DOTINU-468165 format. One record per residue (C-alpha): residue number from 1; residue in one letter; z, y negated, x negated. Coordinates in Angstrom, 1 decimal, always signed. Layout:
<nodes>
<node seq="NUM" type="A" zz="Z" yy="Y" xx="X"/>
...
</nodes>
This chain:
<nodes>
<node seq="1" type="M" zz="+0.0" yy="+0.0" xx="+0.0"/>
<node seq="2" type="N" zz="+1.0" yy="-2.4" xx="-2.8"/>
<node seq="3" type="S" zz="-1.9" yy="-1.4" xx="-5.0"/>
<node seq="4" type="N" zz="-4.3" yy="-2.3" xx="-2.2"/>
<node seq="5" type="R" zz="-2.7" yy="-5.7" xx="-1.7"/>
<node seq="6" type="N" zz="-2.8" yy="-6.3" xx="-5.5"/>
<node seq="7" type="S" zz="-6.4" yy="-5.3" xx="-5.8"/>
<node seq="8" type="S" zz="-7.3" yy="-7.5" xx="-2.9"/>
<node seq="9" type="R" zz="-5.4" yy="-10.5" xx="-4.5"/>
<node seq="10" type="G" zz="-7.3" yy="-9.8" xx="-7.7"/>
<node seq="11" type="R" zz="-10.7" yy="-9.9" xx="-6.0"/>
<node seq="12" type="Q" zz="-9.7" yy="-13.2" xx="-4.4"/>
<node seq="13" type="E" zz="-8.6" yy="-14.7" xx="-7.6"/>
<node seq="14" type="G" zz="-11.7" yy="-13.4" xx="-9.3"/>
<node seq="15" type="T" zz="-14.0" yy="-15.1" xx="-6.9"/>
<node seq="16" type="N" zz="-12.1" yy="-18.4" xx="-6.8"/>
<node seq="17" type="N" zz="-14.0" yy="-19.9" xx="-9.7"/>
<node seq="18" type="R" zz="-17.3" yy="-18.3" xx="-9.0"/>
<node seq="19" type="K" zz="-20.3" yy="-20.6" xx="-9.8"/>
<node seq="20" type="T" zz="-23.1" yy="-21.5" xx="-7.4"/>
<node seq="21" type="P" zz="-26.7" yy="-21.2" xx="-8.5"/>
<node seq="22" type="H" zz="-26.5" yy="-25.0" xx="-9.4"/>
<node seq="23" type="G" zz="-23.7" yy="-24.4" xx="-11.8"/>
<node seq="24" type="K" zz="-20.9" yy="-26.0" xx="-9.7"/>
<node seq="25" type="K" zz="-17.7" yy="-24.2" xx="-8.9"/>
<node seq="26" type="R" zz="-17.4" yy="-22.8" xx="-5.4"/>
<node seq="27" type="E" zz="-13.9" yy="-23.5" xx="-4.1"/>
<node seq="28" type="Y" zz="-13.0" yy="-20.6" xx="-1.8"/>
<node seq="29" type="F" zz="-9.3" yy="-21.5" xx="-1.5"/>
<node seq="30" type="S" zz="-9.3" yy="-25.3" xx="-1.8"/>
<node seq="31" type="K" zz="-5.8" yy="-26.8" xx="-1.3"/>
<node seq="32" type="S" zz="-7.3" yy="-29.5" xx="+0.9"/>
<node seq="33" type="R" zz="-8.7" yy="-27.0" xx="+3.4"/>
<node seq="34" type="E" zz="-7.8" yy="-27.6" xx="+7.0"/>
<node seq="35" type="K" zz="-5.2" yy="-25.3" xx="+8.6"/>
<node seq="36" type="S" zz="-6.6" yy="-22.9" xx="+11.1"/>
<node seq="37" type="P" zz="-5.3" yy="-23.5" xx="+14.7"/>
<node seq="38" type="S" zz="-2.2" yy="-21.7" xx="+15.7"/>
<node seq="39" type="K" zz="-2.4" yy="-18.9" xx="+18.2"/>
<node seq="40" type="S" zz="-0.9" yy="-21.1" xx="+20.9"/>
<node seq="41" type="T" zz="-3.4" yy="-23.8" xx="+20.2"/>
<node seq="42" type="A" zz="-6.3" yy="-21.4" xx="+20.4"/>
<node seq="43" type="Q" zz="-4.9" yy="-20.1" xx="+23.7"/>
<node seq="44" type="K" zz="-4.7" yy="-23.6" xx="+25.1"/>
<node seq="45" type="T" zz="-8.3" yy="-24.3" xx="+24.0"/>
<node seq="46" type="A" zz="-9.5" yy="-21.1" xx="+25.6"/>
<node seq="47" type="S" zz="-7.6" yy="-22.0" xx="+28.8"/>
<node seq="48" type="S" zz="-9.0" yy="-25.5" xx="+28.9"/>
<node seq="49" type="E" zz="-12.5" yy="-24.3" xx="+28.3"/>
<node seq="50" type="G" zz="-12.2" yy="-21.5" xx="+30.8"/>
<node seq="51" type="I" zz="-13.9" yy="-18.1" xx="+30.9"/>
<node seq="52" type="R" zz="-16.8" yy="-17.1" xx="+33.1"/>
<node seq="53" type="L" zz="-15.7" yy="-15.3" xx="+36.2"/>
<node seq="54" type="N" zz="-18.0" yy="-12.4" xx="+35.7"/>
<node seq="55" type="K" zz="-16.5" yy="-11.9" xx="+32.2"/>
<node seq="56" type="Y" zz="-13.0" yy="-12.2" xx="+33.6"/>
<node seq="57" type="I" zz="-13.7" yy="-9.4" xx="+36.1"/>
<node seq="58" type="S" zz="-15.4" yy="-7.3" xx="+33.5"/>
<node seq="59" type="N" zz="-12.5" yy="-7.7" xx="+31.0"/>
<node seq="60" type="S" zz="-10.1" yy="-6.5" xx="+33.8"/>
<node seq="61" type="G" zz="-11.9" yy="-3.1" xx="+33.7"/>
<node seq="62" type="I" zz="-13.4" yy="-3.2" xx="+37.2"/>
<node seq="63" type="C" zz="-17.1" yy="-3.2" xx="+36.3"/>
<node seq="64" type="S" zz="-19.7" yy="-4.6" xx="+33.9"/>
<node seq="65" type="R" zz="-20.6" yy="-8.3" xx="+33.9"/>
<node seq="66" type="R" zz="-24.0" yy="-7.6" xx="+35.6"/>
<node seq="67" type="E" zz="-22.2" yy="-5.7" xx="+38.3"/>
<node seq="68" type="A" zz="-19.6" yy="-8.4" xx="+38.6"/>
<node seq="69" type="D" zz="-22.4" yy="-10.9" xx="+39.3"/>
<node seq="70" type="V" zz="-23.5" yy="-8.8" xx="+42.3"/>
<node seq="71" type="F" zz="-19.9" yy="-8.7" xx="+43.6"/>
<node seq="72" type="I" zz="-19.4" yy="-12.4" xx="+43.1"/>
<node seq="73" type="K" zz="-22.6" yy="-13.2" xx="+45.2"/>
<node seq="74" type="A" zz="-21.2" yy="-10.9" xx="+47.9"/>
<node seq="75" type="G" zz="-18.0" yy="-12.9" xx="+48.0"/>
<node seq="76" type="S" zz="-15.7" yy="-10.2" xx="+46.6"/>
<node seq="77" type="A" zz="-13.9" yy="-12.6" xx="+44.2"/>
<node seq="78" type="T" zz="-11.4" yy="-15.4" xx="+44.9"/>
<node seq="79" type="V" zz="-9.9" yy="-18.0" xx="+42.6"/>
<node seq="80" type="N" zz="-6.6" yy="-19.6" xx="+43.7"/>
<node seq="81" type="G" zz="-7.4" yy="-18.4" xx="+47.3"/>
<node seq="82" type="K" zz="-10.9" yy="-19.7" xx="+47.4"/>
<node seq="83" type="V" zz="-14.0" yy="-17.4" xx="+47.6"/>
<node seq="84" type="I" zz="-16.3" yy="-18.1" xx="+44.7"/>
<node seq="85" type="T" zz="-20.0" yy="-17.2" xx="+44.9"/>
<node seq="86" type="E" zz="-21.3" yy="-19.5" xx="+42.2"/>
<node seq="87" type="M" zz="-22.8" yy="-17.9" xx="+39.2"/>
<node seq="88" type="G" zz="-21.3" yy="-19.1" xx="+35.9"/>
<node seq="89" type="Y" zz="-18.2" yy="-20.3" xx="+37.6"/>
<node seq="90" type="K" zz="-15.4" yy="-20.7" xx="+35.0"/>
<node seq="91" type="V" zz="-11.7" yy="-19.9" xx="+35.5"/>
<node seq="92" type="N" zz="-8.6" yy="-20.7" xx="+33.4"/>
<node seq="93" type="L" zz="-6.3" yy="-18.1" xx="+32.2"/>
<node seq="94" type="D" zz="-3.5" yy="-19.3" xx="+34.4"/>
<node seq="95" type="D" zz="-5.7" yy="-19.2" xx="+37.6"/>
<node seq="96" type="E" zz="-4.9" yy="-16.5" xx="+40.2"/>
<node seq="97" type="V" zz="-8.0" yy="-14.3" xx="+40.4"/>
<node seq="98" type="R" zz="-8.4" yy="-11.6" xx="+43.0"/>
<node seq="99" type="F" zz="-11.1" yy="-8.9" xx="+43.5"/>
<node seq="100" type="D" zz="-11.3" yy="-7.5" xx="+47.0"/>
<node seq="101" type="G" zz="-7.8" yy="-9.0" xx="+47.6"/>
<node seq="102" type="T" zz="-6.2" yy="-7.3" xx="+44.5"/>
<node seq="103" type="L" zz="-4.8" yy="-9.5" xx="+41.8"/>
<node seq="104" type="I" zz="-6.6" yy="-8.9" xx="+38.4"/>
<node seq="105" type="S" zz="-6.1" yy="-9.8" xx="+34.8"/>
<node seq="106" type="P" zz="-8.6" yy="-10.3" xx="+32.0"/>
<node seq="107" type="E" zz="-6.6" yy="-7.9" xx="+29.8"/>
<node seq="108" type="Q" zz="-7.6" yy="-4.3" xx="+29.9"/>
<node seq="109" type="K" zz="-5.0" yy="-2.2" xx="+31.6"/>
<node seq="110" type="R" zz="-2.9" yy="+0.0" xx="+29.4"/>
<node seq="111" type="Y" zz="-0.7" yy="+2.9" xx="+30.3"/>
<node seq="112" type="V" zz="+1.5" yy="+4.4" xx="+27.6"/>
<node seq="113" type="L" zz="+4.0" yy="+7.3" xx="+28.0"/>
<node seq="114" type="L" zz="+6.9" yy="+7.6" xx="+25.6"/>
<node seq="115" type="N" zz="+9.4" yy="+10.4" xx="+25.0"/>
<node seq="116" type="K" zz="+12.4" yy="+8.2" xx="+24.3"/>
<node seq="117" type="P" zz="+15.0" yy="+9.3" xx="+21.8"/>
<node seq="118" type="K" zz="+18.7" yy="+8.3" xx="+21.9"/>
<node seq="119" type="N" zz="+20.1" yy="+5.1" xx="+20.6"/>
<node seq="120" type="F" zz="+17.2" yy="+2.8" xx="+21.8"/>
<node seq="121" type="I" zz="+17.8" yy="+0.4" xx="+24.6"/>
<node seq="122" type="T" zz="+15.2" yy="-0.4" xx="+27.3"/>
<node seq="123" type="T" zz="+14.6" yy="-4.1" xx="+26.8"/>
<node seq="124" type="M" zz="+11.9" yy="-6.3" xx="+25.3"/>
<node seq="125" type="E" zz="+14.3" yy="-7.7" xx="+22.7"/>
<node seq="126" type="D" zz="+18.0" yy="-7.6" xx="+22.0"/>
<node seq="127" type="D" zz="+20.1" yy="-10.6" xx="+20.7"/>
<node seq="128" type="R" zz="+22.7" yy="-8.2" xx="+19.3"/>
<node seq="129" type="G" zz="+20.2" yy="-6.6" xx="+16.9"/>
<node seq="130" type="R" zz="+20.2" yy="-3.2" xx="+18.6"/>
<node seq="131" type="R" zz="+17.0" yy="-1.1" xx="+18.4"/>
<node seq="132" type="T" zz="+14.8" yy="-1.3" xx="+21.4"/>
<node seq="133" type="V" zz="+12.1" yy="+1.0" xx="+22.9"/>
<node seq="134" type="M" zz="+9.5" yy="-1.7" xx="+22.0"/>
<node seq="135" type="E" zz="+9.8" yy="-0.7" xx="+18.4"/>
<node seq="136" type="L" zz="+8.6" yy="+2.8" xx="+19.3"/>
<node seq="137" type="V" zz="+5.4" yy="+1.6" xx="+21.0"/>
<node seq="138" type="S" zz="+4.7" yy="-1.5" xx="+18.8"/>
<node seq="139" type="N" zz="+1.3" yy="-0.1" xx="+17.7"/>
<node seq="140" type="A" zz="+0.3" yy="+1.6" xx="+21.0"/>
<node seq="141" type="S" zz="-1.6" yy="-1.4" xx="+22.4"/>
<node seq="142" type="K" zz="-2.9" yy="-4.8" xx="+21.3"/>
<node seq="143" type="E" zz="-2.0" yy="-5.9" xx="+24.9"/>
<node seq="144" type="R" zz="+1.6" yy="-6.8" xx="+25.7"/>
<node seq="145" type="I" zz="+3.0" yy="-3.8" xx="+27.6"/>
<node seq="146" type="Y" zz="+6.4" yy="-3.6" xx="+29.4"/>
<node seq="147" type="P" zz="+8.7" yy="-0.7" xx="+30.3"/>
<node seq="148" type="V" zz="+8.6" yy="+0.5" xx="+33.9"/>
<node seq="149" type="G" zz="+12.2" yy="+0.8" xx="+35.0"/>
<node seq="150" type="R" zz="+15.0" yy="+1.7" xx="+32.5"/>
<node seq="151" type="L" zz="+16.7" yy="+4.5" xx="+30.6"/>
<node seq="152" type="D" zz="+20.1" yy="+3.7" xx="+29.2"/>
<node seq="153" type="R" zz="+20.7" yy="+3.9" xx="+25.5"/>
<node seq="154" type="N" zz="+21.9" yy="+7.5" xx="+25.4"/>
<node seq="155" type="T" zz="+19.4" yy="+8.9" xx="+27.9"/>
<node seq="156" type="T" zz="+16.3" yy="+10.5" xx="+26.5"/>
<node seq="157" type="G" zz="+13.0" yy="+11.4" xx="+28.0"/>
<node seq="158" type="L" zz="+10.0" yy="+9.9" xx="+29.8"/>
<node seq="159" type="L" zz="+9.5" yy="+6.1" xx="+29.9"/>
<node seq="160" type="L" zz="+6.2" yy="+4.5" xx="+31.0"/>
<node seq="161" type="F" zz="+4.9" yy="+1.2" xx="+29.6"/>
<node seq="162" type="T" zz="+2.1" yy="-0.8" xx="+31.1"/>
<node seq="163" type="N" zz="+0.6" yy="-4.3" xx="+31.6"/>
<node seq="164" type="D" zz="-0.4" yy="-3.3" xx="+35.2"/>
<node seq="165" type="G" zz="+2.1" yy="-5.3" xx="+37.1"/>
<node seq="166" type="E" zz="+1.2" yy="-4.0" xx="+40.6"/>
<node seq="167" type="L" zz="+1.5" yy="-0.4" xx="+39.5"/>
<node seq="168" type="A" zz="+4.8" yy="-1.1" xx="+37.8"/>
<node seq="169" type="K" zz="+6.2" yy="-2.7" xx="+41.0"/>
<node seq="170" type="K" zz="+5.0" yy="+0.2" xx="+43.0"/>
<node seq="171" type="L" zz="+6.7" yy="+2.8" xx="+40.7"/>
<node seq="172" type="T" zz="+10.0" yy="+1.0" xx="+40.8"/>
<node seq="173" type="H" zz="+10.2" yy="-0.1" xx="+44.5"/>
<node seq="174" type="P" zz="+12.5" yy="+2.2" xx="+46.5"/>
<node seq="175" type="K" zz="+10.1" yy="+2.4" xx="+49.5"/>
<node seq="176" type="H" zz="+7.6" yy="+4.5" xx="+47.4"/>
<node seq="177" type="N" zz="+10.2" yy="+7.2" xx="+46.7"/>
<node seq="178" type="I" zz="+9.0" yy="+7.9" xx="+43.2"/>
<node seq="179" type="Q" zz="+10.6" yy="+11.1" xx="+42.0"/>
<node seq="180" type="K" zz="+12.3" yy="+11.7" xx="+38.7"/>
<node seq="181" type="I" zz="+13.7" yy="+15.0" xx="+37.4"/>
<node seq="182" type="Y" zz="+16.6" yy="+15.0" xx="+34.9"/>
<node seq="183" type="H" zz="+18.2" yy="+17.7" xx="+32.8"/>
<node seq="184" type="A" zz="+21.9" yy="+17.0" xx="+32.6"/>
<node seq="185" type="S" zz="+24.2" yy="+18.8" xx="+30.1"/>
<node seq="186" type="L" zz="+27.8" yy="+18.6" xx="+31.3"/>
<node seq="187" type="D" zz="+31.2" yy="+18.9" xx="+29.4"/>
<node seq="188" type="K" zz="+32.2" yy="+21.8" xx="+31.7"/>
<node seq="189" type="K" zz="+30.6" yy="+24.2" xx="+34.2"/>
<node seq="190" type="L" zz="+29.5" yy="+22.6" xx="+37.5"/>
<node seq="191" type="A" zz="+31.4" yy="+24.3" xx="+40.3"/>
<node seq="192" type="M" zz="+29.3" yy="+25.6" xx="+43.1"/>
<node seq="193" type="S" zz="+31.4" yy="+23.6" xx="+45.6"/>
<node seq="194" type="D" zz="+30.6" yy="+20.4" xx="+43.7"/>
<node seq="195" type="L" zz="+26.9" yy="+21.3" xx="+43.5"/>
<node seq="196" type="Q" zz="+26.9" yy="+21.8" xx="+47.3"/>
<node seq="197" type="K" zz="+28.6" yy="+18.5" xx="+47.9"/>
<node seq="198" type="I" zz="+26.1" yy="+16.6" xx="+45.7"/>
<node seq="199" type="A" zz="+23.2" yy="+18.4" xx="+47.5"/>
<node seq="200" type="E" zz="+24.6" yy="+17.4" xx="+50.9"/>
<node seq="201" type="G" zz="+25.0" yy="+13.8" xx="+50.0"/>
<node seq="202" type="F" zz="+28.2" yy="+11.7" xx="+49.5"/>
<node seq="203" type="M" zz="+29.4" yy="+8.1" xx="+49.4"/>
<node seq="204" type="L" zz="+29.5" yy="+6.3" xx="+46.1"/>
<node seq="205" type="D" zz="+30.6" yy="+2.6" xx="+46.0"/>
<node seq="206" type="D" zz="+30.2" yy="+2.4" xx="+49.8"/>
<node seq="207" type="R" zz="+26.6" yy="+3.6" xx="+49.7"/>
<node seq="208" type="R" zz="+25.4" yy="+7.1" xx="+50.4"/>
<node seq="209" type="V" zz="+23.9" yy="+9.0" xx="+47.5"/>
<node seq="210" type="I" zz="+21.1" yy="+11.5" xx="+48.4"/>
<node seq="211" type="V" zz="+19.5" yy="+13.8" xx="+45.8"/>
<node seq="212" type="D" zz="+16.2" yy="+15.5" xx="+46.6"/>
<node seq="213" type="E" zz="+17.3" yy="+18.7" xx="+44.8"/>
<node seq="214" type="I" zz="+20.0" yy="+19.9" xx="+42.5"/>
<node seq="215" type="S" zz="+20.3" yy="+23.4" xx="+40.8"/>
<node seq="216" type="Y" zz="+21.5" yy="+25.2" xx="+37.7"/>
<node seq="217" type="I" zz="+18.9" yy="+25.5" xx="+35.0"/>
<node seq="218" type="P" zz="+17.6" yy="+29.1" xx="+35.0"/>
<node seq="219" type="N" zz="+18.9" yy="+31.4" xx="+32.2"/>
<node seq="220" type="Q" zz="+21.3" yy="+28.6" xx="+30.9"/>
<node seq="221" type="P" zz="+25.0" yy="+28.2" xx="+31.2"/>
<node seq="222" type="K" zz="+26.3" yy="+26.5" xx="+34.4"/>
<node seq="223" type="T" zz="+26.8" yy="+23.3" xx="+32.3"/>
<node seq="224" type="E" zz="+23.1" yy="+22.8" xx="+32.4"/>
<node seq="225" type="V" zz="+21.9" yy="+21.2" xx="+35.7"/>
<node seq="226" type="G" zz="+18.6" yy="+19.9" xx="+37.0"/>
<node seq="227" type="V" zz="+18.5" yy="+17.0" xx="+39.3"/>
<node seq="228" type="K" zz="+15.5" yy="+15.7" xx="+41.3"/>
<node seq="229" type="I" zz="+16.1" yy="+12.2" xx="+42.6"/>
<node seq="230" type="H" zz="+14.1" yy="+9.1" xx="+43.7"/>
<node seq="231" type="S" zz="+17.0" yy="+6.6" xx="+43.7"/>
<node seq="232" type="G" zz="+16.6" yy="+3.8" xx="+41.3"/>
<node seq="233" type="R" zz="+20.3" yy="+2.8" xx="+41.1"/>
<node seq="234" type="N" zz="+21.6" yy="+2.0" xx="+37.7"/>
<node seq="235" type="R" zz="+22.9" yy="+5.0" xx="+35.8"/>
<node seq="236" type="I" zz="+22.9" yy="+6.9" xx="+39.1"/>
<node seq="237" type="V" zz="+22.7" yy="+10.5" xx="+37.6"/>
<node seq="238" type="R" zz="+25.6" yy="+9.9" xx="+35.2"/>
<node seq="239" type="R" zz="+27.6" yy="+8.2" xx="+38.0"/>
<node seq="240" type="I" zz="+27.0" yy="+11.2" xx="+40.4"/>
<node seq="241" type="F" zz="+28.7" yy="+13.6" xx="+38.0"/>
<node seq="242" type="E" zz="+31.4" yy="+11.2" xx="+36.9"/>
<node seq="243" type="H" zz="+32.3" yy="+10.9" xx="+40.6"/>
<node seq="244" type="F" zz="+33.2" yy="+14.6" xx="+40.5"/>
<node seq="245" type="N" zz="+35.0" yy="+14.4" xx="+37.2"/>
<node seq="246" type="Y" zz="+32.3" yy="+15.6" xx="+34.9"/>
<node seq="247" type="N" zz="+31.1" yy="+13.9" xx="+31.7"/>
<node seq="248" type="V" zz="+27.4" yy="+14.0" xx="+31.0"/>
<node seq="249" type="L" zz="+27.0" yy="+14.9" xx="+27.3"/>
<node seq="250" type="K" zz="+23.2" yy="+14.8" xx="+27.4"/>
<node seq="251" type="L" zz="+20.7" yy="+13.4" xx="+29.9"/>
<node seq="252" type="D" zz="+17.0" yy="+13.9" xx="+29.6"/>
<node seq="253" type="R" zz="+14.3" yy="+12.7" xx="+32.0"/>
<node seq="254" type="V" zz="+11.8" yy="+15.5" xx="+32.0"/>
<node seq="255" type="I" zz="+9.5" yy="+14.4" xx="+34.8"/>
<node seq="256" type="F" zz="+8.6" yy="+10.9" xx="+36.0"/>
<node seq="257" type="A" zz="+6.2" yy="+10.3" xx="+38.9"/>
<node seq="258" type="G" zz="+4.5" yy="+13.6" xx="+38.2"/>
<node seq="259" type="L" zz="+4.1" yy="+12.9" xx="+34.4"/>
<node seq="260" type="T" zz="+5.7" yy="+15.5" xx="+32.1"/>
<node seq="261" type="K" zz="+6.7" yy="+15.8" xx="+28.4"/>
<node seq="262" type="K" zz="+4.2" yy="+18.5" xx="+27.7"/>
<node seq="263" type="N" zz="+2.9" yy="+18.2" xx="+24.1"/>
<node seq="264" type="L" zz="+4.9" yy="+14.9" xx="+23.6"/>
<node seq="265" type="P" zz="+7.6" yy="+15.3" xx="+21.0"/>
<node seq="266" type="R" zz="+10.7" yy="+13.1" xx="+21.1"/>
<node seq="267" type="G" zz="+10.0" yy="+9.6" xx="+19.7"/>
<node seq="268" type="H" zz="+6.2" yy="+9.9" xx="+20.2"/>
<node seq="269" type="W" zz="+3.9" yy="+8.2" xx="+22.7"/>
<node seq="270" type="R" zz="+0.5" yy="+8.8" xx="+24.2"/>
<node seq="271" type="H" zz="-1.9" yy="+7.0" xx="+26.5"/>
<node seq="272" type="L" zz="-2.3" yy="+8.3" xx="+30.0"/>
<node seq="273" type="T" zz="-5.5" yy="+10.1" xx="+30.9"/>
<node seq="274" type="A" zz="-7.8" yy="+8.5" xx="+33.5"/>
<node seq="275" type="Q" zz="-6.9" yy="+11.2" xx="+35.9"/>
<node seq="276" type="E" zz="-3.1" yy="+10.5" xx="+35.4"/>
<node seq="277" type="V" zz="-3.7" yy="+6.8" xx="+36.1"/>
<node seq="278" type="I" zz="-5.6" yy="+7.7" xx="+39.3"/>
<node seq="279" type="N" zz="-2.8" yy="+10.0" xx="+40.4"/>
<node seq="280" type="L" zz="-0.2" yy="+7.3" xx="+39.9"/>
<node seq="281" type="K" zz="-2.1" yy="+4.8" xx="+42.0"/>
<node seq="282" type="M" zz="-2.4" yy="+7.4" xx="+44.8"/>
<node seq="283" type="L" zz="+1.4" yy="+7.9" xx="+45.0"/>
</nodes>
C-alpha cells in the first residue's frame, strides 16, 4: 500500500519539472493554482443548474432516458405536485419528483443485508466513540444507506440497509406485520408452562404481547428457543424472557422479512438479488 503511494509520489515529482517542446517548464503543481470547489459547493452548483427530468427518472432506476421521455409526454411525472410534459424540463435536487404517484430519487436504490456481529450499535454515528454498524457496510455502496430498524449492541443477525425510504418505512411500520425470527439462548431451561404463557400472550407494561410462534430448537437443550414475532417494540424479545425471570445470553435474528443468513458469515454483507427486492416490495 505504502509502496504504491510512494511510487505515485515519485511519478508526480518526476513530472513536475518536465519541459514542453518549446523548452519551458510545465508546472503541473503550481502553488498558485485555484482550489477545486468543495463537495458542498459542487452540490449547490448542481442544484442551482438542475438536472433534466428524463435523466432524473433514469437515474432513479425506473427506465432509460428515452423511455422516460415517453412517460413524461404521457403525464406520468410530477414535480412539486405539478404534472410536467415539457421535454428538457430541469428539476433541482431538492424538488419533490414523483413517477406515477411514487416519490423517486435520482440515486440508484441499494439494498444491503448484513449479518451483524456483537458489540456494534445500530446508529449512523456515536458521540461516545462506540463502534457502529455503518463501519461494517462502509464500502458496500457509494450511495448513503441507512439501517432498517434496530438491533441492540449485543444482538446478532440480519440487519438490512437501504436508501429506499418508502421500503424502509413499509418494513418498520406495525401495520405491515413484517415477521422476524430470533434464536434465543437462555441462562436456564425454559419451562413448558412459561413457553405456553408466552405463546398465549400476556401483558407487558400495560400492553399485550403476542408472538406468532415460539418453540424449542429441535435437537438442542431447552435453553435454546426460537421466537417468531412481528412486534417492533424496543428489545421486545429480551423483555419477554426477562418478564418470566430468564436472562438472554445470546440473541440472533436468523430471518427478517423472508431474508435468511444462508451463505452470509457473521460480520459480512451482500447485496440483495433483484428477486429478493421484488419479494420485499410485495409484502
